[in-house]
C-alpha positions in Angstrom: 128.7 258.7 -7.6 127.6 261.1 -4.3 128.2 258.9 -0.9 124.7 257.7 -0.9 124.8 255.9 -4.2 128.5 254.9 -2.5 126.8 252.9 0.1 124.1 251.4 -1.9 126.4 250.0 -3.6 128.9 248.8 -0.6 131.9 250.6 -2.0 133.7 250.4 1.2 137.0 252.3 -0.2 134.7 255.1 -1.9 132.4 255.9 1.2 135.7 256.6 3.5 136.5 259.0 0.4 133.4 260.6 1.4 133.4 260.3 5.1 137.1 261.8 4.8 135.8 264.7 3.1 133.2 265.9 5.4 130.2 263.4 4.8 127.6 262.8 7.9 127.8 259.1 8.3 124.2 259.2 9.5 122.9 259.9 6.3 123.5 256.5 5.2 122.5 254.3 7.8 118.8 254.3 5.6 120.9 253.2 2.9 122.9 250.3 4.2 122.9 246.9 2.7 126.0 245.1 4.5 126.9 244.5 7.9 130.9 245.8 6.5 129.3 249.3 5.7 127.0 249.8 8.4 130.6 249.0 11.1 132.4 251.6 9.2 129.6 254.2 9.5 129.3 253.5 12.9 132.9 253.8 13.6 132.8 257.0 11.9 130.1 259.0 14.2 126.9 257.8 12.5 123.5 257.6 15.0 122.2 254.4 15.1 119.3 255.6 16.8 118.6 257.2 13.9 118.9 253.7 12.1 114.9 252.7 13.4 114.5 252.3 8.9 117.0 250.3 8.5 116.3 247.8 11.6 112.9 247.3 9.5 114.6 246.5 6.5 117.0 244.0 8.3 113.6 242.5 9.9 111.6 242.4 6.4 114.9 240.9 4.4 115.8 238.7 7.5 119.1 240.5 7.9 120.0 238.7 11.3 123.6 240.2 11.8 122.4 243.8 10.5 119.9 243.5 13.0 122.1 242.4 16.4 124.8 245.0 15.1 122.5 247.5 15.2 120.6 246.9 18.5 123.8 246.1 20.8 124.5 250.3 19.9 120.5 252.1 20.1 118.9 248.4 21.9 115.2 251.6 22.2 115.1 250.6 18.4 113.6 247.0 19.3 110.1 247.1 19.6 107.6 244.8 19.3 105.9 245.7 15.7 109.4 245.5 14.5 109.9 241.7 15.0 106.5 241.3 13.1 108.0 242.6 10.8 110.7 240.0 10.7 107.4 237.5 10.7 109.0 235.6 7.8 112.8 235.2 9.3 112.1 233.4 13.1 116.2 233.7 14.4 115.3 237.8 13.1 112.2 237.8 14.7 113.7 236.6 17.5 116.1 238.9 18.7 114.1 241.8 18.3 111.2 240.8 20.2 113.4 239.9 23.1 115.3 242.8 23.1 112.6 245.0 23.1 111.8 242.7 26.0 114.5 243.6 27.9 117.1 241.5 27.2 120.6 242.0 26.2 121.6 241.1 22.7 124.3 239.6 23.6 123.3 237.8 26.2 121.1 235.8 23.5 121.6 232.2 22.6 121.4 231.4 18.9 118.5 228.3 19.2 120.7 226.1 17.4 118.6 223.2 16.2 119.6 219.1 17.4 118.4 218.6 14.4 120.7 217.1 11.1 120.1 217.5 7.4 121.8 215.3 4.6 120.8 215.9 1.1 119.5 212.5 -1.2 118.5 211.8 -4.4 114.7 213.5 -5.0 112.5 210.4 -5.8 109.2 211.6 -6.8 106.9 208.2 -6.5 105.2 206.5 -4.2 105.9 205.9 -1.3 106.5 210.0 -1.3 103.9 211.8 -0.8 101.8 213.2 -3.8 100.6 216.6 -3.9 96.4 217.2 -4.1 95.8 218.0 -7.4 92.8 216.8 -9.4 93.7 213.4 -9.5 91.6 211.0 -9.2 93.3 209.3 -6.0 95.5 210.2 -3.1 97.1 208.4 -1.1 99.3 209.2 2.6 102.5 209.9 3.5 103.2 206.1 5.3 103.5 204.1 3.3 103.5 201.1 5.7 99.4 201.6 4.7 99.0 198.2 2.9 96.5 201.0 0.7 96.4 201.3 -2.8 94.9 202.5 -5.4 93.1 199.0 -6.4 91.8 198.9 -3.0 90.2 201.9 -2.9 88.3 201.0 -6.0 87.3 197.9 -4.8 85.9 199.8 -1.5 83.8 202.7 -3.6 83.0 199.7 -6.3 79.8 199.8 -4.9 78.7 203.5 -4.5 77.4 205.5 -8.0 80.7 208.2 -8.5 79.7 210.4 -10.9 82.8 212.1 -13.3 82.8 215.2 -10.8 83.8 213.3 -7.6 87.3 212.6 -6.3 88.0 210.2 -4.0 91.0 210.5 -0.8 92.5 207.3 0.6 92.7 207.1 4.3 94.2 204.5 6.7 90.2 203.2 7.4 89.0 204.0 4.6 87.6 206.4 1.8 86.6 209.5 1.0 84.5 211.1 -1.5 84.3 215.0 -2.5 81.5 216.2 -5.0 78.1 218.1 -4.8 77.9 215.5 -1.0 80.9 214.6 1.2 80.7 210.7 2.1 83.2 208.4 4.2 83.1 204.5 2.8 84.5 202.3 5.9 84.4 199.5 8.2 81.4 198.4 5.1 79.5 200.8 5.7 78.8 204.0 3.2 77.7 207.4 5.3 77.1 210.9 4.3 78.1 213.6 5.9 76.2 216.8 7.1 79.3 219.6 6.6 79.4 223.1 4.4 80.4 222.2 0.9 83.6 222.8 0.7 86.0 224.5 -2.4 88.2 222.6 -4.1 91.3 222.1 -3.0 90.0 219.0 -0.8 91.7 219.2 2.6 90.5 217.5 5.4 92.1 214.5 7.8 91.1 211.3 9.6 91.7 209.1 12.2 93.0 206.1 11.9 89.5 204.4 13.5 87.3 206.4 10.8 85.9 207.6 13.3 86.7 211.8 13.7 86.6 214.1 10.5 88.1 217.8 9.8 87.6 219.4 7.0 89.8 223.3 6.7 87.9 225.5 4.7 90.2 227.7 3.4 91.9 230.4 6.2 88.1 230.6 7.3 87.0 228.1 9.2 88.2 224.8 10.8 85.5 222.1 11.4 85.7 218.5 12.8 82.7 216.0 13.4 82.3 212.3 14.6 80.7 209.8 12.5 77.4 210.5 14.1 77.9 213.6 13.3 78.5 216.0 16.3 80.7 219.3 16.2 84.2 218.5 18.3 85.8 221.1 16.9 84.4 224.2 15.1 87.1 227.3 14.9 87.4 230.1 12.8 91.5 229.9 11.7 92.8 233.7 11.8 94.1 235.6 8.7 92.8 236.7 6.6 92.1 234.6 2.5 94.8 235.6 -0.3 91.8 237.5 -2.1 92.2 237.9 -6.0 94.2 234.8 -7.3 97.1 235.3 -9.3 98.1 231.7 -10.0 95.8 229.8 -9.6 96.3 225.4 -9.4 93.7 223.7 -11.2 89.9 223.9 -10.5 90.7 227.0 -8.4 88.3 229.6 -9.4 89.3 232.3 -10.8 87.5 235.0 -8.8 89.6 234.7 -5.7 91.1 232.0 -2.8 92.5 231.3 0.2 95.0 228.8 0.7 93.9 226.0 2.7 95.2 224.9 6.4 96.9 222.3 6.0 95.7 218.7 8.2 97.1 215.6 9.6 96.2 214.0 12.7 99.0 211.7 15.0 97.8 209.8 18.2 94.7 212.1 19.7 96.0 215.4 18.2 95.3 217.0 15.1 97.4 219.7 13.4 96.0 222.4 11.3 98.2 224.6 10.0 96.7 228.0 8.9 98.1 231.1 7.2 99.3 233.1 11.0 99.1 229.8 13.3 99.6 225.8 13.5 96.5 224.9 16.4 97.3 221.3 18.0 93.4 220.5 19.1 92.7 218.0 20.3 90.0 215.3 20.8 88.6 211.7 21.7 90.3 210.7 24.9 91.9 214.5 25.1 89.0 216.4 24.4 88.9 217.8 27.5 92.2 219.1 27.3 92.5 222.9 26.1 93.8 223.8 22.4 97.6 224.7 21.8 98.6 227.8 19.7 101.8 228.4 17.7 102.7 231.2 15.2 103.9 230.8 11.4 103.8 232.2 9.0 102.0 230.2 5.8 101.9 226.5 6.5 102.9 224.8 4.1 102.5 220.9 5.2 102.1 219.1 8.8 102.3 215.2 8.7 102.4 213.2 11.3 106.2 210.8 11.4 106.9 208.5 14.1 103.6 206.5 14.6 102.2 209.8 16.1 104.8 210.5 18.2 105.7 213.0 16.2 104.7 215.9 13.9 106.4 217.8 11.5 105.4 221.1 10.0 106.6 223.2 6.5 106.1 226.6 7.6 106.8 230.2 5.7 111.4 230.0 5.9 111.5 227.3 7.5 109.4 224.6 9.9 108.9 223.3 13.5 108.9 220.1 15.2 106.9 219.3 17.7 107.0 216.0 19.9 103.6 214.1 21.3 103.1 211.9 24.8 99.5 210.9 25.4 97.9 214.3 26.6 101.5 216.2 26.5 102.9 218.0 23.2 105.5 219.6 23.6 107.6 222.2 20.7 111.3 220.4 20.5 113.0 222.3 18.0 112.3 225.1 15.1 113.4 224.1 11.1 115.6 226.6 10.5 116.6 227.0 6.5 119.8 226.6 7.4 119.3 223.3 7.8 119.3 222.6 4.1 121.9 223.8 1.6 120.8 226.3 -1.3 119.7 229.5 0.9 120.6 232.6 -0.5 124.0 233.7 -1.2 125.4 236.6 0.9 125.0 239.0 -2.7 121.3 237.7 -3.3 120.8 239.1 0.5 123.3 242.4 -0.5 121.0 242.8 -3.7 117.5 242.4 -1.9 118.3 244.6 0.5 119.1 247.3 -1.7 116.1 246.9 -3.1 114.3 246.9 0.0 116.2 250.1 1.5 114.9 251.9 -1.7 111.7 250.9 -1.5 111.3 248.7 -4.2 111.7 245.3 -2.5 109.7 242.2 -2.5 108.2 240.3 0.5 108.1 236.9 -1.5 110.8 237.6 -4.8 110.5 234.9 -7.1 113.4 235.9 -9.0 116.6 238.3 -8.8 118.3 238.8 -11.0 121.0 242.0 -12.0 122.8 243.2 -15.6 126.1 245.2 -14.7 125.9 248.1 -17.2 128.3 250.9 -18.0 129.0 252.8 -14.7 126.8 250.3 -12.2 124.3 247.4 -12.2 120.9 246.9 -12.7 118.8 244.9 -10.3 115.7 243.4 -12.0 112.9 241.1 -8.7 109.4 239.4 -9.7 106.8 238.8 -8.1 104.4 235.7 -8.2 104.0 235.0 -11.8 106.2 237.1 -12.7 104.3 240.0 -12.1 105.2 243.7 -10.4 108.9 243.6 -12.1 110.9 246.2 -9.7 113.7 247.4 -11.3 117.0 249.8 -9.5 120.2 250.8 -11.0 122.5 251.2 -8.6 125.8 253.1 -9.8 129.3 251.6 -9.0 127.7 248.5 -8.3 129.5 245.4 -9.7 128.2 242.0 -9.9 129.3 238.7 -10.6 126.3 237.0 -11.9 128.0 233.5 -11.7 127.5 233.9 -8.1 123.8 234.8 -8.3 123.6 231.8 -9.9 124.9 229.5 -7.8 121.8 229.0 -5.4 118.7 229.6 -4.4 117.7 233.3 -4.3 115.0 232.6 -1.9 114.5 230.8 1.1 113.0 227.0 0.7 110.3 225.9 2.6 109.5 222.6 3.0 106.7 221.3 1.0 106.5 217.6 2.1 108.1 215.3 4.4 107.5 210.6 4.6 108.8 208.4 6.7 110.3 205.3 4.0 110.2 202.0 5.2 113.7 201.9 6.7 112.7 204.4 8.9 114.6 207.2 7.5 112.7 210.1 7.3 112.6 212.0 4.5 111.7 215.8 3.3 111.4 218.3 0.3 112.1 221.3 0.4 111.6 223.7 -2.8 112.2 227.7 -2.6 109.5 230.2 -2.8 108.0 230.5 -5.8 110.8 228.7 -7.8 110.2 224.9 -9.2 114.2 223.4 -8.3 113.4 220.4 -6.1 115.4 219.0 -3.4 115.2 216.3 -1.2 117.2 215.6 2.4 117.1 213.1 5.2 116.1 214.4 8.3 118.3 213.1 11.5 117.9 213.6 15.2 114.1 213.7 15.3 114.3 210.7 17.8 117.3 211.8 20.0 115.0 215.2 20.6 112.1 212.9 21.7 113.8 210.7 23.6 114.9 214.1 25.9 111.8 215.6 26.0 110.3 213.0 27.0 112.4 211.5 29.9 111.4 211.1 33.3 112.6 213.0 35.9 113.3 212.0 39.6 111.6 213.1 43.2 112.6 216.7 44.4 111.5 217.7 47.7 112.0 220.0 50.8 111.1 218.7 54.1 107.5 217.9 53.1 107.5 220.4 49.7 107.7 219.6 46.5 107.0 220.2 43.0 105.1 217.3 41.9 104.2 216.3 38.2 100.7 216.7 36.6 98.8 216.4 33.5 97.5 218.9 31.6 94.3 220.1 33.5 90.9 220.7 31.5 90.5 225.1 31.5 87.5 225.9 32.5 84.4 225.8 30.4 83.5 228.6 28.0 81.5 231.5 29.2 79.6 231.7 25.6 80.3 229.4 22.6 81.8 232.5 21.0 84.8 232.5 22.5 85.9 230.8 19.5 86.0 233.6 17.7 89.0 234.7 19.5 92.9 234.3 19.3 94.6 232.8 22.6 91.6 233.4 24.6 91.6 232.2 28.0 89.3 231.6 30.9 89.6 232.0 34.6 87.8 230.9 37.4 84.7 233.9 37.7 83.6 232.5 34.7 84.5 235.3 32.5 87.5 234.9 29.5 89.8 237.1 27.8 91.5 237.1 24.2 92.1 239.1 21.0 91.4 239.6 17.6 94.1 241.1 15.2 93.6 244.8 14.8 94.2 246.8 11.6 97.2 248.8 13.8 100.7 246.3 12.5 101.8 244.0 15.1 98.5 245.1 17.9 95.8 243.1 19.0 92.2 244.3 20.1 90.8 242.7 23.6 87.7 241.6 24.2 85.8 239.9 27.5 83.5 237.0 26.6 80.8 236.6 29.6 77.4 234.4 29.1 76.3 236.9 26.5 78.6 236.6 24.0 81.8 238.4 23.5 82.2 242.2 24.0 85.6 244.9 23.5 86.5 246.6 26.1 85.4 250.1 27.0 87.7 252.1 25.7 89.5 249.6 23.0 92.8 248.8 25.0 95.4 247.9 22.0 97.8 245.3 23.1 101.1 243.6 21.9 102.5 240.3 22.9 100.5 240.2 26.1 101.5 239.2 30.4 97.8 238.1 31.8 96.5 236.8 35.5 93.1 236.5 36.7 91.9 237.7 40.1 91.9 233.8 42.2 88.1 235.0 43.4 86.6 238.2 41.6 86.1 239.3 38.1 88.8 241.1 37.5 92.1 240.9 35.6 95.7 242.7 35.4 97.2 242.2 31.8 100.7 243.8 30.8 102.0 245.2 26.8 105.2 247.1 26.3 105.4 249.2 28.8 102.2 250.0 30.3 99.8 247.6 32.5 96.5 247.9 33.1 93.6 246.4 35.7 90.5 245.4 34.0 86.9 245.0 35.7 85.6 241.9 33.8 82.2 242.2 34.5 82.2 246.5 33.3 85.0 245.4 30.6 86.3 248.9 31.8 89.8 249.1 32.4 92.6 251.5 33.9 96.1 251.8 32.7 99.5 252.5 34.6 103.0 253.4 32.7 105.9 251.1 34.0 109.9 252.9 32.6 111.0 249.1 31.2 108.9 246.4 29.1 106.1 244.0 31.2 107.7 240.9 31.2 104.7 239.3 34.1 102.2 240.4 35.6 100.0 238.9 38.7 98.3 239.1 42.0 99.6 238.4 45.0 97.3 239.2 48.5 95.4 242.4 48.0 97.4 244.1 45.5 99.3 243.5 42.2 103.2 242.4 41.3 104.9 243.6 37.8 108.0 242.3 36.3 109.2 244.9 34.7 112.8 245.2 33.2 114.9 243.5 35.8 112.6 244.6 38.6 109.5 243.2 40.0 107.3 245.4 41.6 105.1 244.9 44.5 102.1 247.5 44.4 99.3 247.4 46.7 97.2 248.8 44.2 97.3 249.9 40.4 98.8 253.3 41.1 100.4 253.0 44.2 103.8 253.6 45.2 105.8 249.9 45.0 105.8 249.1 48.5 109.0 246.9 48.2 111.4 246.7 44.2 113.3 243.5 44.0 115.9 242.9 41.5 115.2 239.9 39.1 116.9 240.0 35.6 113.9 238.1 33.8 114.6 234.4 32.3 113.0 234.7 28.5 111.4 231.2 28.9 109.7 231.5 31.8 106.8 234.2 33.5 105.9 235.2 36.7 102.8 234.1 38.3 100.9 233.9 41.5 99.4 230.6 43.0 97.6 229.6 46.3 95.0 232.1 46.6 97.9 234.7 44.9 100.2 234.0 48.2 102.6 232.6 46.4 104.6 234.5 43.7 106.3 231.9 41.3 109.3 234.5 39.6 112.0 233.8 37.2 115.0 235.1 37.4 117.8 234.1 34.7 118.0 230.4 33.9 116.0 229.7 37.6 113.0 230.3 39.4 112.6 232.0 42.8 109.1 230.9 44.9 108.2 233.7 47.4 105.1 233.4 49.7 103.4 236.7 51.7 102.9 236.1 54.9 100.5 238.4 56.4 102.9 241.5 55.7 106.1 240.0 54.6 107.6 237.9 52.1 109.6 235.0 52.5 111.6 231.8 50.5 109.8 229.3 49.8 112.7 227.8 47.7 114.8 227.7 44.6 114.0 225.9 41.4 116.0 225.3 38.2 113.4 224.7 36.3 111.0 227.8 34.5 107.2 228.1 34.2 105.5 228.6 31.1 102.4 230.6 33.0 99.6 228.6 34.4 96.7 226.6 33.7 93.1 227.9 34.6 91.3 225.0 35.7 88.7 223.7 38.4 91.1 220.8 38.7 92.6 223.5 40.7 96.7 226.0 40.1 98.9 223.9 37.7 101.9 225.5 36.7 102.5 225.3 32.6 106.4 224.0 32.6 108.5 223.8 29.3 107.6 220.1 29.3 104.6 219.4 31.1 102.8 220.9 33.6 103.1 220.7 37.5 101.6 221.1 41.1 102.9 222.3 44.3 102.3 220.4 47.5 102.7 221.2 50.8 102.4 225.0 50.4 100.6 225.9 53.8 103.4 224.1 55.9 106.3 225.4 53.8 105.1 228.6 54.8 104.8 228.4 58.2 108.4 227.2 57.9 110.2 229.5 55.5 112.2 232.3 56.3 112.0 236.0 55.7 113.2 237.2 52.4 116.6 239.3 53.2 117.4 242.4 50.4 115.7 242.9 47.5 118.5 240.8 45.0 116.8 237.5 43.8 120.1 237.0 42.1 121.3 235.8 45.3 118.3 234.6 47.4 119.2 231.8 49.8 116.9 229.2 50.4 116.0 225.5 49.7 117.0 223.9 46.4 114.4 222.1 45.0 116.5 220.8 41.6 113.7 217.8 40.2 110.3 217.3 39.7 108.8 214.1 40.5 106.7 212.6 37.7 106.2 209.4 39.9 103.0 210.2 41.2 
């Protein structure tokens, strides 16, 4: 068995023999399948910076420990593109992304969820929800609703139903799909003027029967009121799946798009698509901004706790959101490790062997190994048993019983519901398998109470951070802004947003004005973007990776400046710019000027630098707190230090409002505070002295 084969087989003893005989440890890196083998190769002189292909394989397979070990020795391997390769594995993606942005891998704290899951016996009848197939009646997941098939038949008895009509029951009536889409409720039947929907009929109706939402595959999200007014019309990001290899009953043979999952909690719609979780406000909250969160392939969206929470299922886990009036907070990620039966260490090793040999599957539906003379043959199959990939590994010994003891793929949440006793139940299946397990989910109420707990007054000498409702955004300069991802509208009447690029992990950037949506000239390809509008002029500063650009929004042209570290924030300050790169904040008189001042500011991962008060105040995240500086004439002064991080700024006609991890806030008393503030002494913001603001006033 040669050196590469011994590494691929994870044969530590044989690998040591080859290394003792003079083998180059670096040549084994691309064929590494376990942490133990990687540790051995690094100990014997392997150059970790040559392990880019191994990091990419670990990203795609969610091999967190391999990724952490590599990045500990070679943090320069971390890039935004490689983080996106781990999109199906949130923890691995997070680690690669944060290291790419300048964090130390050993400083990253594992995001342990406060949620707990206990396995229970699966149940398949009511009140658990049913899959939307070709059955006549669909009953929602809320068991306390007094709605059953008999009542649905009563509501529709006066309707002339054809054999092709399908009826779905909701809290306040029934939805009928067929040649026409009709709603029956409140003693009347109305025809809904919407484009025809292909099967399956993904929709959501509010409890009053006033707002109706429809998902057109992965293409479009449409929301209307009873009178036909359009309240939501959004293009969904993410392409359809193309030709359907495996079809559900009623699906066309020529291809289909996996439908976005929909649910309503309060006056928020959750729409979960192939790439994104959309939280859309409507009714009394219609003026609030839509919120976005990334995900991979939404599998379900379920309201819980009488609309106080939404559980979203997605490939490789999910997320729990809390709702409190006009506030929506992401409370916790729902990791696959929360549920029993995640892939074994042997499964992970074999999947890595397939991946590093170029025979890996993104979604392996079956995985087995057969011991043969001199080694083992690994066989993996994809959707519907198609696309079989086989690899013989010399020297590999496999215990087939260990493979059968756990699922070969990560589980995904397929539905959730509440029992009459108030328990939250979650149904879980591994990708591509019929095995079903059910769990009781605990900890949701504690997370809700913690997220929306009131904080007391915090102010110093007339200067305070005061809680604020989430404000309405500036109106879109053109209705086509909805075709962009992550759009923002600035005070000068221009918007900025993105579309997915053909370059892996990149976005194309666009400007919106009164005439429509326009590409940058020339095109700018961005990754994770930090940006800030000028408070008065049609200008924008943005940053991604190790570059900063300044955009003339009126002409859609831009200039670029390269910096020496990963950009973590950009903002206008005074007549110039502030750039947070790595562990430093540079104060610049213009984009290409030499820094007028450089401040030491190790960044917090959960906060962004923003400017306020006509670009005279800077909110700078520094480790686990924030420092507020102001420009008084030509000198920097210290307004205060706050132990709560801002996640950005709400651009709004209602004024400059900070976006916080929990809610939003205004700064009040700024003019007085700036006049009385002491100059910033030194350039190290980790030891800055100033008024300590420890709480937020939520009483006003």
